[in-house]
Phi, psi and omega in degrees: 000316178298318183297315184296321180293319181298319181293320179296319180294328180287323176298317179298318180296320180292322180295318180291327178293324177295317181295319179296322180295321179293320177296324178291324177294319179295320180297318179294325177295318176300320180294322177295320179297319177294322178296325179286345179268112182283341187277352182285130179301157183296329187281346179269344177293142181093352180274150179251166178267019179298124180287139181217171179282345183285154178287142179287146178294140180293148176288148185275141178278175184297321181296319178293319177293322176296323179293319180295323181290325179288325185279308186262343182077172175220170183291318181301313181294322178297314181294323181292323180292319179294321179294322178293323177295322177292327178288321179295326179280002180086014180280144176266343182282133183264136174274142179125271182248001182288153179249143180280140176273173179291329180293320180297319181295322180294319178298318178296321179293324175296316179300317179296324178292322177293323180293330178294333183274349184273134179295160186293323183294339180271357181275350186230162179211158179264131176288114180259021179109175181290155180285131180295136182254117180290144177084000181257126179292134182089000177286158180294138179253120178279143179284144180278173181293328181294319180295320180297318179296321178298323178291321178296320179297320178296324181287329181285342182290144179119297180233015172085354181220151183290136177253129178288130180298148182288334182202140180234137180258118179290340177294339179299329178286332180266348180287136179238132186239133178263119181280338182270355184282329179238140182297325184288345181265352184291335178291346178274353180288145178268328175233158183293329182274354182286139182227299189258134176223163179283171181291322179295318180292326176298315180296320181296320182286328175297316182294322176298320181291326180292320181290335174292318183281323180233083182293160181293136180296158184294324183291329179288322178296315179294326179293315180290333178288337182272357183280127181291137183262350177268135178263126178283145177236155178226153180272125181278175180295331180280354178103348180275172181255148183229128182287163182295323181291324174294323179301315180299316182296314181298321182293321178294322180286324185278314188254352182051049182291153176281143177203154180226067185297318180301321178290326177297321179291327181286320185242023181296332178253059179297334176293329181289320177293328179292324182294338179282338182244349180293142182199167182281191179300136183285151176294124185286127173248128182280130183263135182272146179282166176099298182229136178238149179262112183238123179247127180281138177249178178297140178297142175285322178220127180291310181200137184245175179285346179203181180290154176265105183264355181208133174228142183209126174269144173290145183296332181227331183272153175282064183236142178233128184254133179221149180204170180195190179293352178284005176068019181242133174252132182240141181240117185248147172267116183284103181218071187289335185267005178281128184280333183273316182218081182281138177051059183288151175281116176285312179193170176216156183230125179249125176249115184296136176057038178225083178292103188291137177245323181226128174225146184200146169286152173289135183298336182281131178296336179276355183249117185265042182253148175239132179258136182225136182217159181213181177281067183222170178276007181222167170219167185242153173232122181254115179267111182289334181290326182249343181081006182268157179234118185258136179251117179258119192253347184202158171246110188294128179089348183233023183296327181284340178258354181227076183269357180213140181249023191289336182242115177218167178206136178267139180289149183301334179273356178077010180278327189232158174232122185253133182237131176287123181288154179266353178278138176251005181291129178079008176115323183137159186215148170233122179273137180249125178246154171283123188292344181266309179274341182063027176264149179292133181253305180197187179211158176249120180243131182244166177248087185219136180284118180104355177093189181279130175271314181194168178210163182204136180284149174296163184293332181267355178080011183260009181182181182208166168253129178239124182243136174271168181291345176274355180098002180277128182253130180248124174268117189233135178248147181299319185269331186251351180086219180285123179271317180184173180224146175211158186255138175282131188290129177065026184294130177225097182064066185296140186241321187210150176221143178216154181237152180191169180078177179235131182267347180094353177236095181293335186271004180237111178055039175076002179079009180276142182262315190261140175232120179244131181236125176252154185230173181284348177276354182091003180268139179238119173267130180246125182246151179245111181290334179298325179293323178300315179300316180294325181291322179293317180291326181283346181256022184290341180288330182276115183294322180297313179295325182290318182295316181294320177289325180294318179294338181251024178067039179059031178247139175288141182283330179226076181285158176266131178292147176295326172195144175256117185264121180241038179286337179249146187249358178249162182306135180288126180245338180220133171228137183205129174266142175296159183303330179268356179076017181265348182228135171246130178259130169230138182210161178229132181277355185271001178209146183291141175062023182273079179216139181219149172246129182250132175275139176238140014266006182285343179056050175239144180277136177293131189265353185258351179206138359284156177247189183295330186270001180283121184277089180257312183075204179274120185273127182242348178198151178217156177201142174259140177232151177272130181288171179283171178300317182295318180295325178295319180294335180273000177102011179279134180263319181193160174253138182239122178251131180235124176261141184244169182293337180275003177089012179270147174236109180262150186229133176232161178237118180267124183243160178230000000 
């Protein structure tokens, strides 16, 4: 029984296996038939005709099949497109059923070999727009070689060397501008029939039209003409040559030197500006005592970061120099009558950790240097002609007597620079340097208890007056040394001394007439040197007076002041004579509104100015300036600049 069952079951199994194999063969046959049909969609391939209980997927209509062909494509469309491209390119090889020959295979291998030798950067290019078609209206116009050279010449104008533009717009080459489309652009055409130009050509013509309407100023043309076009070279240690421009770059990178190249371009032709303002001696207008006409002008600076401790007018240009403990030097253009921008700031210079105490222009109109000093062992020289800043750090042989450079004065002829020494041993010393080479020349040593209080150059620059704190004044000449000494009457802590006016004798004590000496008690003694001359000549009969005067350089040892001014009660910090010597200004920084104007030769204080409403504040610096020719014709006598503790610089005009 068991065997029979097993046999039956084996037959059933064999029959079932046979049915499954038949079904598999039918499925394979169906797949082969579908593979042979190229029109069957890709997603139907691989399906069998095995019947199942599931519902069959609906057939796709023509629109759906067409959409799939457009989106995904088909093999027939792809091959037809490739074959068409090959025919258009002039290829003889047919895509589809053609066979490649051995020669074609060799050519392909050679091409691939050539491509392997080409660098990667040469395999690609940037599309710069369509290729210009000649003879077609509206096509891109390429610039000629002459236009390119003209553009290079425009870029080279200014400083003699080509400057690389900071930014270039690539769209300018593809841009097309029609000159006939707008009436305002027709004036840019070179011929009447011209219409379309490129963007670069459009920019070049706009620049040319602007230069026609607003030509380059004469001073700018002369400035650009003076720039040297030859580059100096030097032989380096390695034997090669290095250009001057490379030298400048290397020095700036290695030493980080200070420079002000933009200002150098602005004021490189200072002599040209000077010619516009230089003039001969002004016509002398006599000022009456008692009342003075003072007109307030626009302030030069409203408020600064620190007090203004130094003010200086340029000898010929309308420039005002100011500085203070903020380590910043400012250069203003004195233009008080301009309604739009009065007294504009030209530039400023900041020296780190250098609280400036004294700054001054070089007295010579042909020398464009500015001297700056602070309570340091060095001082700086700013050359406006080149834009460079030189640092002078020591005086060889005099380091122990010159530990600070904070107080200096340039001689009126511009030949010497005097520095007040810091040593008090032996009374005090003033070191004299050559203003050009900055080398030590000589020194003035006085015998005064407490050291040197102040000094002032003679009008001709051939000597100076040095006053000690005990009131003794030493007259010293560059060529002859000490000329004589005299005592200030009633001196109590002398603080400042100034010279002014003309005595009529240039060969005697510099030709200065007035001597003003201020003290810590607020008293200012005014002396007249012309009276000293008359006193010496009138006392020739007396042998004793003559012998004493001859031994002292024909100077009285104890002269009498013309007048002692006691209008101020605090120490005198500033004394200044006007350019024509008719006004003496005296001021004290220790009290608000402590300023007075004194008329000369009457030596009387003007009673109407300053008054209670005059906004002076605490005065930290003063300076007299010479007006322009036009202002002189209108009655202006001098310009007065006053710096305050709040950083303001106020400007007044003294009229007669």
